[in-house]
C-alpha positions in Angstrom: 22.2 -40.5 1.5 19.3 -38.7 0.5 15.8 -40.2 0.6 13.4 -40.2 -2.0 9.8 -40.3 -1.7 6.9 -40.2 -4.1 4.8 -36.6 -3.5 0.9 -36.6 -2.9 -0.4 -34.4 -6.2 -4.0 -33.1 -4.5 -1.9 -32.7 -0.8 0.3 -30.7 -3.3 -2.4 -28.8 -4.5 -4.0 -28.4 -0.6 -0.7 -26.8 1.0 0.0 -24.1 -1.8 -3.9 -23.1 -1.3 -3.5 -23.6 2.5 -0.2 -21.3 2.5 1.4 -19.8 -0.3 4.1 -22.0 -0.8 3.7 -24.4 0.9 3.1 -26.9 -1.5 6.3 -25.9 -3.1 8.5 -26.5 -0.1 6.6 -30.0 0.4 8.0 -30.6 -2.8 11.7 -29.3 -1.9 11.2 -26.6 -4.5 12.6 -24.0 -2.7 12.7 -21.4 -5.2 9.3 -21.8 -6.4 8.1 -20.9 -2.5 10.0 -18.1 -2.2 8.2 -16.7 -5.2 4.4 -17.9 -4.5 5.4 -16.0 -1.2 5.7 -12.8 -2.8 3.4 -13.0 -5.1 0.4 -11.5 -3.2 2.4 -8.3 -1.8 4.0 -7.6 -5.7 0.1 -8.2 -7.2 -1.7 -5.7 -4.7 1.7 -3.1 -4.8 1.7 -3.1 -8.3 -2.0 -2.2 -8.3 -2.1 -0.1 -5.8 1.1 2.1 -6.5 0.1 1.7 -10.7 -3.7 3.2 -9.2 -5.5 -0.2 -11.1 -7.2 -1.1 -7.5 -8.5 2.5 -7.2 -11.6 1.8 -10.3 -13.9 -1.0 -9.7 -12.8 -2.3 -13.4 -9.1 -1.9 -12.2 -10.0 -4.0 -8.9 -11.9 -6.2 -10.2 -8.3 -7.3 -12.7 -6.2 -7.3 -9.7 -8.9 -9.6 -7.7 -8.5 -11.9 -10.8 -5.2 -11.9 -11.2 -4.7 -13.0 -7.6 -7.0 -15.1 -7.3 -5.7 -16.7 -10.5 -2.5 -17.0 -9.5 -3.1 -18.8 -5.9 -5.0 -21.3 -8.1 -2.5 -21.4 -10.7 0.3 -21.8 -8.3 -2.0 -25.3 -6.6 -2.0 -26.2 -10.0 2.1 -25.9 -10.8 2.0 -28.0 -7.8 -0.2 -30.4 -8.9 1.2 -31.3 -11.8 5.3 -31.3 -11.0 3.9 -33.9 -8.1 2.4 -36.0 -10.8 4.7 -35.5 -13.0 7.7 -36.9 -11.2 7.9 -40.2 -9.5 9.9 -39.4 -6.5 11.4 -36.7 -5.0 14.9 -36.1 -3.5 13.9 -34.8 0.3 15.9 -31.9 1.7 16.2 -30.9 5.0 13.2 -28.6 5.0 10.8 -31.8 4.3 9.7 -32.1 7.7 6.8 -31.8 9.4 7.8 -28.8 12.6 9.5 -26.9 9.2 6.1 -26.9 8.0 3.9 -25.3 10.2 6.8 -23.1 11.4 6.7 -22.3 7.7 2.9 -21.1 7.8 3.1 -19.2 10.9 5.8 -17.5 9.8 4.4 -16.1 6.2 1.0 -16.0 7.7 1.9 -13.6 10.0 4.2 -11.4 7.7 0.7 -11.6 5.4 -1.2 -9.5 8.1 1.5 -7.7 9.0 1.8 -6.6 5.5 -2.0 -6.3 5.2 -1.9 -4.0 8.1 0.5 -1.5 6.8 -1.3 -1.9 3.1 -1.8 2.1 3.7 1.5 3.1 3.6 3.0 0.2 1.3 0.5 0.0 -1.1 -1.2 3.4 -1.3 -5.3 2.1 -0.6 -7.2 0.5 2.1 -10.4 -1.1 1.9 -13.0 -0.8 5.0 -16.8 -2.1 5.8 -18.8 1.2 7.1 -20.0 0.3 10.1 -22.5 2.6 11.4 -25.4 4.8 9.5 -23.3 8.3 10.0 -22.9 8.3 6.2 -26.1 7.3 4.7 -27.3 7.3 2.2 -24.0 7.3 0.4 -22.7 4.6 2.3 -24.8 2.3 4.3 -24.2 -0.4 6.9 -22.0 -3.1 5.9 -20.7 -1.4 2.5 -17.1 -2.2 1.6 -15.1 0.3 0.4 -11.9 1.5 -0.9 -9.7 4.4 0.1 -6.6 5.9 -1.9 -4.3 7.2 1.0 -1.8 8.4 -1.9 -4.6 10.8 -2.6 -3.5 13.7 -0.3 -0.1 13.9 -1.1 -0.5 15.3 -4.1 -3.3 17.9 -3.9 -5.3 19.2 -1.2 -9.1 17.7 -0.9 -11.7 18.8 -2.5 -15.4 20.4 -0.9 -17.7 17.2 -1.2 -15.1 15.0 -1.1 -15.6 12.0 1.1 -12.6 10.8 2.9 -11.5 8.8 5.7 -9.2 10.6 8.4 -7.6 9.5 12.0 -9.7 10.5 15.0 -7.1 13.7 16.2 -7.6 11.9 20.0 -7.1 8.2 19.5 -5.2 8.2 15.7 -5.9 4.4 15.7 -9.3 4.9 15.3 -10.5 6.2 12.0 -13.8 7.7 10.3 -15.4 8.2 7.1 -17.0 12.0 6.5 -17.5 14.8 3.7 -15.4 17.9 3.5 -17.6 20.9 3.8 -15.5 23.5 4.7 -11.3 24.5 3.7 -9.1 25.9 5.7 -10.1 29.7 7.0 -13.8 29.5 6.1 -16.5 30.2 8.4 -19.1 27.6 8.3 -22.9 28.7 9.2 -25.9 26.5 9.7 -29.3 28.2 8.5 -32.3 26.4 8.2 -30.4 22.9 8.0 -28.5 24.2 5.1 -24.9 25.1 5.3 -22.8 28.0 4.5 -19.0 28.7 3.3 -18.1 32.3 3.4 -22.0 33.3 3.6 -22.5 30.9 0.0 -24.9 27.7 0.4 -23.1 24.6 0.0 -24.4 21.8 -2.4 -25.8 19.3 -0.6 -27.5 17.1 -3.3 -26.1 14.2 -1.8 -28.5 14.6 1.5 -31.7 13.3 2.0 -34.2 15.1 3.6 -35.1 12.4 6.3 -31.3 12.4 7.2 -31.3 16.5 7.8 -34.8 17.3 9.6 -32.9 19.3 11.8 -33.0 17.2 14.8 -28.9 18.8 15.3 -29.3 22.1 13.8 -26.7 25.1 15.3 -26.4 28.4 14.8 -23.2 28.9 15.6 -20.4 29.9 13.7 -17.8 27.9 13.1 -14.1 28.9 11.9 -12.2 26.0 9.5 -8.4 26.4 11.1 -5.5 27.1 9.1 -4.2 23.8 7.0 -8.0 21.8 8.6 -10.8 20.9 7.3 -14.4 20.6 8.3 -16.5 17.2 8.0 -19.6 16.5 8.0 -21.7 13.4 7.8 -24.5 13.1 5.3 -26.4 11.9 8.0 -26.8 15.1 9.5 -29.2 13.8 12.4 -27.0 11.0 12.8 -23.5 11.8 12.8 -20.6 13.0 15.2 -19.2 15.0 13.3 -16.5 18.5 13.0 -20.2 20.4 14.6 -19.0 18.7 18.1 -15.5 18.1 17.4 -14.1 21.0 15.3 -12.3 21.2 12.1 -10.5 18.5 11.6 -6.0 19.4 11.0 -4.9 18.1 7.8 -2.1 15.5 8.9 -5.4 13.7 10.3 -6.3 13.1 6.6 -6.0 9.6 5.7 -7.5 9.0 1.9 -9.8 9.8 0.0 -12.7 7.4 -1.0 -13.1 5.9 -4.3 -15.7 3.3 -4.7 -17.4 0.8 -3.1 -16.4 -3.3 -4.1 -18.8 -5.0 -1.9 -21.9 -4.8 0.0 -24.0 -7.1 2.3 -26.5 -6.1 4.3 -30.0 -7.9 6.3 -31.4 -8.2 2.9 -28.1 -10.1 1.1 -25.5 -9.2 -1.2 -26.5 -5.3 -2.5 -25.5 -6.3 -5.8 -26.9 -2.7 -7.2 -24.2 -0.9 -4.7 -20.7 -2.8 -6.3 -18.9 -0.3 -7.9 -20.5 2.4 -6.8 -18.3 5.5 -7.3 -18.7 8.3 -4.6 -19.6 11.9 -5.9 -18.2 15.5 -4.6 
C-alpha cells in the first residue's frame, strides 16, 4: 500500500535550489528530476557550441536563461506541492536517497564543469598575476574560446591561453608575437619579427622599461609560436621558455565577464574584449 503524504511547497522549492531536481524527487516526479539534472549541461553546451556565450551579450543571455531556469524549477516545484493535497510516496522518497542523489548530482556537475573546455567549447579563468597588465588585471575573470584553433591558426597579437609544455595541467595566458619559422629580435624595448617591427600599442611604457631586455635572437620552431606577456618587465614567457608548440595552445581569450580588485567590482572592465 502506497503512503500518501502532504509535501511542503517551500521545502520543495528550497530543495530544487539546493540541488537541481532534488525538489522534484521529493515530490516523486522522477522525469522532472532527470530533466532538471540535464538542464545546466544542455544550456551551457548549446551556448558554448553555438558561440553565443563567447560574446558579452550572448554570455548575458545564457546566464539569464540559466538563472531563470533554476529559479523557475524552484517555482514549479512550489506550485506542484501547493496544488496537490497529498502525493503518493514511492521508493525514492527516503532521506538516504536524497543525500545520495545530491552527492551524485554534485560530483557529476563538477566533472562536467571541469571538462567544459572539451565538452562545451569554452572555458573560464581568473587572472592570478600581473604578467598581462594592463590588458588583463589581477582579478579579471575572462572567457576563452577552446574551439578557436580547431579551424584556424592563431593571429599575431592575439591573446591566448596555453598549457605549460612541462606540466600540461597548468595553463597560462599571453600574447602571440612570433609566428612559425620567424626570427624574433629585441632592440631598445621593441620586438621585431624577421626584421619588421611588431606593433605594440597594447603595451604600457611603465611595464616595458627594459628591465629584462635581451639582444638575443630567437628562431620560432615549426608549428610553434613565440608568446610574450604584455607586462614585459614582469612576465616569464618565450624569452625564457622558447617557442610554444601549437598543440599546447588551449584557446583564444575573448572578453572579461567580471572583474574584482582591491576597490571592489571594476564595472568598467566588464564586457571588455581583447584587442589583437
